[in-house]
C-alpha positions as CSV (number, residue, x, y, z in Angstrom):
1,M,-17.0,9.5,-13.7
2,Q,-19.9,9.4,-11.4
3,R,-21.8,7.1,-13.9
4,E,-19.0,4.7,-13.8
5,F,-17.6,4.6,-10.4
6,Y,-19.4,4.3,-6.8
7,I,-17.3,6.8,-4.3
8,S,-19.9,6.8,-0.5
9,S,-20.0,10.6,0.2
10,T,-20.1,9.6,3.7
11,S,-16.6,7.6,3.4
12,V,-15.4,10.7,1.9
13,A,-16.2,13.0,4.2
14,E,-15.3,10.8,7.4
15,A,-11.6,10.8,6.0
16,L,-11.3,14.5,5.1
17,S,-12.8,15.1,8.6
18,C,-10.0,13.0,10.0
19,R,-12.1,10.6,11.5
20,M,-10.8,7.8,9.1
21,T,-7.9,7.8,6.8
22,T,-9.4,5.5,4.0
23,F,-12.0,5.4,1.7
24,N,-12.6,3.4,-1.4
25,V,-13.6,3.7,-5.0
26,I,-15.4,0.7,-6.5
27,H,-15.8,0.8,-10.4
28,L,-19.0,-0.1,-11.5
29,E,-18.7,-2.2,-14.7
30,T,-15.8,-4.8,-13.4
31,S,-16.7,-4.5,-9.4
32,I,-12.8,-3.6,-9.1
33,K,-11.9,-1.5,-5.8
34,A,-8.9,0.8,-5.2
35,D,-8.5,1.7,-1.5
36,I,-7.5,5.6,-1.2
37,Y,-5.8,6.4,1.5
38,L,-5.4,10.1,3.2
39,I,-1.6,10.9,4.4
40,R,-1.0,13.1,7.5
41,S,1.5,15.6,6.7
42,D,2.7,15.5,9.9
43,N,3.8,11.3,9.7
44,E,7.1,11.3,7.5
45,Y,7.2,7.6,6.7
46,E,3.2,8.9,4.8
47,R,5.6,11.4,3.3
48,S,8.1,9.0,2.5
49,Q,5.8,7.0,0.2
50,L,4.5,9.9,-1.6
51,A,7.6,11.0,-3.0
52,R,8.6,7.9,-4.4
53,R,4.9,6.9,-5.7
54,Q,5.7,6.0,-9.3
55,R,3.3,7.3,-12.0
56,Y,1.8,4.5,-14.3
57,T,-0.4,5.5,-18.0
58,S,-2.0,3.6,-19.8
59,D,-0.2,2.6,-23.5
60,D,-4.1,2.6,-25.2
61,R,-5.3,5.7,-23.5
62,P,-2.1,7.9,-22.3
63,E,-4.4,10.6,-21.5
64,L,-5.1,8.2,-18.7
65,S,-2.2,8.4,-15.6
66,F,-2.2,7.1,-11.8
67,Y,0.3,7.1,-9.2
68,L,0.4,3.6,-7.6
69,C,2.5,3.0,-3.9
70,T,6.3,1.4,-4.5
71,P,6.2,-2.8,-4.1
72,E,8.4,-1.7,-1.2
73,D,5.8,1.1,0.7
74,I,2.9,-1.5,0.0
75,I,5.3,-4.5,1.7
76,L,6.4,-2.0,4.5
77,Q,1.9,-0.5,4.9
78,K,0.6,-3.7,4.9
79,L,3.4,-5.3,7.7
80,V,1.7,-2.1,9.8
81,W,-1.6,-3.7,9.2
82,Y,-0.4,-6.7,9.9
83,R,0.9,-5.7,13.0
84,L,-2.1,-3.4,13.7
85,G,-4.6,-6.3,13.5
86,R,-2.6,-8.8,15.8
87,Q,-0.8,-10.6,13.0
88,Q,-3.8,-12.4,12.6
89,S,-4.5,-11.7,9.3
90,D,-3.7,-14.4,6.2
91,K,-4.9,-11.8,3.3
92,Q,-2.5,-9.4,4.8
93,W,0.8,-12.0,5.2
94,R,-0.4,-13.6,1.5
95,D,-0.2,-10.4,0.1
96,I,3.2,-9.2,1.7
97,L,4.9,-12.2,0.8
98,G,3.0,-12.3,-2.8
99,V,4.7,-9.1,-3.2
100,L,8.3,-9.9,-1.8
101,K,8.2,-13.3,-4.3
102,L,7.0,-11.3,-7.4
103,Q,9.6,-8.4,-6.8
104,G,12.2,-10.5,-5.8
105,E,16.0,-8.8,-5.9
106,S,14.1,-5.9,-7.8
107,L,13.2,-5.1,-4.2
108,D,15.4,-2.0,-2.8
109,F,16.3,-3.6,0.4
110,T,18.2,-1.1,1.8
111,Y,15.0,1.6,2.1
112,L,13.1,-1.9,3.1
113,Q,14.8,-2.4,5.9
114,N,15.0,1.1,7.1
115,W,12.2,1.9,7.2
116,A,11.2,-1.7,8.8
117,E,13.6,-0.4,11.7
118,R,12.1,2.4,11.9
119,L,8.5,1.0,12.2
120,S,9.3,-1.2,14.3
121,L,9.3,-3.9,11.9
122,T,12.1,-5.6,11.7
123,P,11.5,-8.7,13.1
124,L,8.5,-9.1,11.0
125,L,10.0,-7.8,7.6
126,A,12.4,-10.6,8.5
127,Q,10.7,-13.5,9.5
128,A,8.2,-12.4,5.9
129,Q,11.9,-12.8,3.8
130,T,12.3,-15.6,4.9
131,E,8.9,-17.3,4.4
132,A,9.5,-15.7,0.4
133,G,12.8,-17.6,0.1
134,L,14.7,-14.1,0.3
135,T,18.3,-13.6,2.2
136,T,19.4,-10.1,2.2
């Protein structure tokens, strides 16, 4: 596995020591990067994200599987990062709109609204839904 991926042992150690909450893994052949986020047991929203994660298995290699956040949690987390970045990141905003447009009416809007309210993201979520052409 180490031959296929680059993983910074320093970044992993910092994440595990609580100085950081994230590190990344890079597939060397394709340069595809995956961000790994550690959850804090005292954070209710992060526990919710973990409970809702979805397992994916490759059709051609069923022995390989992995978990991804739900589209709703991706939207919410990116809204958090967008707000933390003083609403300056065009990339985060484009990603938010992209997920909203791609997932459309299949999203769980009750879950989105509930957590947006609890995370004080309601105005940003409303703006994103409007820009994505979605109304609830």
